[in-house]
C-alpha positions in Angstrom: -10.9 0.8 -14.1 -8.9 1.4 -10.7 -8.9 4.5 -8.4 -5.3 4.5 -9.1 -4.6 4.7 -12.6 -8.1 7.4 -12.6 -5.8 9.4 -10.7 -2.9 9.3 -13.1 -5.1 10.1 -16.4 -6.4 12.8 -13.8 -3.4 14.3 -13.5 -1.9 13.7 -16.8 -5.1 15.1 -18.1 -4.2 18.4 -16.3 -0.9 18.1 -17.1 -1.3 20.0 -20.3 -1.6 23.6 -19.4 0.1 27.3 -19.5 -0.8 30.4 -18.2 0.2 33.2 -19.6 -1.5 36.1 -17.7 0.4 37.7 -14.5 -0.7 37.4 -11.3 0.4 38.5 -7.6 2.0 35.8 -5.8 0.4 36.9 -2.7 -2.8 37.0 -4.1 -2.1 32.7 -4.1 -3.3 30.6 -0.8 -0.2 29.7 1.8 -1.9 26.9 2.7 -5.1 25.0 1.2 -6.6 21.1 1.4 -8.9 20.0 -1.6 -10.5 16.9 -1.3 -12.5 15.3 -4.3 -14.6 12.4 -5.3 -13.2 9.8 -7.9 -16.8 8.7 -10.3 -17.0 6.1 -13.1 -20.1 6.0 -14.8 -21.7 8.1 -12.3 -20.8 5.7 -9.4 -18.1 6.8 -6.7 -15.2 4.4 -6.4 -12.7 6.3 -4.6 -11.3 9.9 -3.1 -8.4 12.2 -3.7 -7.2 14.7 -0.7 -4.7 17.2 -2.1 -2.8 19.5 0.5 -0.4 22.5 -0.7 1.6 24.7 1.2 3.3 27.7 0.4 6.3 28.9 3.0 7.9 32.2 1.5 9.3 31.2 -2.0 8.9 27.5 -1.2 6.1 25.2 -2.0 5.1 21.9 -0.9 2.3 19.6 -2.3 1.2 16.2 -1.4 -1.8 14.0 -2.9 -3.2 11.3 -1.9 -5.6 8.7 -4.2 -7.5 5.7 -2.3 -10.6 3.5 -3.5 -13.4 2.9 -1.6 -15.2 -0.5 -0.7 -13.8 -3.3 -3.4 -11.3 -0.8 -5.1 -9.6 -0.2 -1.5 -7.8 -3.1 -2.1 -5.8 -2.0 -5.1 -3.7 0.2 -2.4 -3.2 3.9 -2.5 -1.4 6.2 -4.7 0.7 9.4 -3.6 2.2 11.9 -5.5 4.4 14.7 -4.1 6.0 17.9 -5.3 8.4 20.7 -4.1 10.0 23.4 -5.2 9.8 27.4 -5.7 7.9 30.1 -6.6 9.6 32.0 -9.3 8.6 34.4 -11.7 5.3 34.5 -10.8 4.9 30.6 -11.1 5.6 27.4 -9.5 9.3 26.1 -10.3 9.4 22.2 -9.3 12.6 20.8 -7.9 11.6 17.4 -6.9 8.5 14.8 -7.7 7.5 11.9 -6.9 4.8 9.2 -7.7 4.2 6.1 -5.6 1.7 3.0 -5.3 1.8 1.5 -2.0 1.3 -2.2 -3.6 3.6 -1.8 -6.3 6.9 -0.4 -5.3 8.5 -1.3 -8.7 6.5 1.6 -10.4 7.8 4.5 -8.4 8.9 7.3 -10.3 11.5 10.0 -9.1 11.9 13.3 -10.8 14.5 15.9 -10.6 15.0 19.3 -12.2 18.3 20.8 -12.8 17.5 23.9 -13.9 21.2 25.3 -13.7 22.1 23.0 -16.2 18.3 22.7 -18.0 18.4 19.1 -17.7 15.6 17.0 -16.3 16.6 13.7 -14.7 13.8 10.8 -14.5 14.3 7.4 -12.7 12.0 4.9 -14.3 11.9 1.4 -12.9 15.5 1.8 -11.4 16.9 3.4 -15.1 18.0 7.0 -15.4 16.5 8.9 -18.4 17.2 12.6 -19.0 15.8 15.5 -20.9 16.2 18.7 -21.9 14.9 21.2 -19.3 12.6 24.1 -20.9 11.3 27.1 -19.1 7.6 26.2 -17.4 8.2 22.8 -17.2 5.8 21.3 -14.9 5.2 18.0 -13.3 1.9 16.1 -12.8 1.3 17.6 -9.6 2.4 21.3 -9.6 0.6 21.8 -13.0 -2.8 21.5 -10.9 -1.6 24.6 -8.9 0.3 26.9 -11.4 -3.1 29.0 -12.3 -3.2 30.5 -8.6 -0.1 32.4 -9.9 -0.6 32.6 -13.6 -4.3 32.6 -14.7 -5.3 31.0 -18.1 -5.8 33.4 -21.1 -6.1 33.2 -24.7 -7.9 30.7 -26.8 -5.2 27.6 -26.7 -2.4 26.7 -24.3 0.8 24.5 -24.8 3.0 23.4 -21.8 5.7 20.7 -21.4 5.2 18.2 -18.3 6.6 15.6 -17.0 4.7 12.5 -16.0 7.9 10.7 -14.3 8.3 8.3 -17.3 8.7 11.1 -19.9 8.7 15.2 -20.9 6.0 15.7 -23.4 3.8 18.8 -24.6 0.2 19.1 -24.8 -2.5 21.0 -26.1 -6.1 22.4 -24.5 -9.0 24.8 -25.9 -9.9 27.5 -23.4 -13.3 28.5 -23.0 -15.8 30.2 -20.5 -18.7 28.1 -19.5 -21.8 30.4 -19.4 -24.0 27.8 -16.8 -22.4 27.5 -13.4 -21.1 24.4 -12.1 -23.0 23.0 -9.0 -20.7 20.6 -6.7 -21.0 19.1 -3.2 -18.3 22.5 -2.3 -20.5 24.8 -3.9 -21.3 26.4 -7.2 -18.6 28.0 -9.5 -18.1 30.3 -12.6 -15.5 28.0 -14.4 -13.5 28.2 -17.3 -13.3 25.0 -19.5 -10.0 23.7 -20.9 -10.5 20.8 -23.5 -7.7 18.8 -24.9 -7.3 18.1 -28.4 -7.7 14.4 -28.4 -10.9 15.3 -27.1 -10.5 12.5 -24.1 -10.1 14.9 -21.3 -12.2 18.0 -20.1 -10.9 20.3 -17.1 -12.8 22.8 -15.1 -11.2 25.7 -13.3 -13.3 28.2 -10.8 -12.5 31.3 -11.8 -14.1 32.6 -8.4 -11.7 30.3 -6.5 -8.7 31.3 -7.8 -8.8 28.8 -10.7 -8.4 25.9 -8.6 -9.3 22.5 -10.5 -13.1 21.5 -9.3 -14.2 18.8 -12.1 -12.2 16.8 -14.4 -13.6 14.9 -17.0 -11.8 11.8 -18.7 -13.1 9.6 -21.3 -11.6 6.1 -20.9 -12.3 2.7 -23.1 -15.5 3.9 -23.2 -16.3 5.0 -19.8 -16.6 8.2 -18.3 -14.4 8.8 -15.3 -15.2 12.1 -13.0 -12.9 14.0 -10.6 -15.2 16.3 -8.8 -14.6 18.8 -5.8 -16.2 17.8 -2.1 -14.6 20.5 -0.4 -11.9 23.3 0.1 -10.4 24.6 3.1 -7.1 26.8 3.8 -5.9 30.2 3.4 
C-alpha cells in the first residue's frame, strides 16, 4: 500500500466522528503544526504534516503526505480545507484533494450552506448532494473535536470524501493505559468504527487531537502515529 492510499484511508477513517459536547472557541489553538509517521506492519514508509491556522472566525488547514525510500517515487498527496468557525465547530466552505502524479484524481468540494447543497467535482463531472448541518470534509473532521469534544458511547457524522457524502458510526471508549509516542505520553479516547477496520486515538490532554490511527487493510496493519506537536 502506498503512503498516499494510506493517507486516504486515514482521513476516511477519521471522517466518521460527531462531537456533541460544547467547548469554547477561545480554548482551541490558533495555529498548529502536527507531524506523523506512516507505518506498514511496523515499518515506517512515509510521513504526514498538517498545518492548522485560525484567524478570527476563519480557518485554514493544509495536509501533506509523502513517502520515504522507494515510496517517495509515488509522489505527494495534499489535502486542503477552508471555511468558518461557527456554532462551536468548523463549517467547511471549500475542500480539495490532489495527487502530484495523478492530476486526473483531483477532487474539489464546495459547500453552499445557504442553499444546503454540496457540489463535488469528480474527474471533471459535477456531483451534488443535500447538505445537512454538521457535514465535514476529510480534513476538517480531523480538528472538529477541539471545539466539540467527543461525548457518549456512539457517534455518527456525515462527511464528504470528495466523491460522495456518507454517514459512519464509531463506538467511543476511554483507554485506561496511556499511549506512548515520540511526541509524548497521552491519555486517550478510542473511537472504533463499526466495521472494525479503523481505530482512532484522541489525546484528552491535548485538546482531543488525533495522535494515532490504526487501519486494517487487505490483511495489513497500517498506522499513523504522532511524532511532534507545535503551535498555540
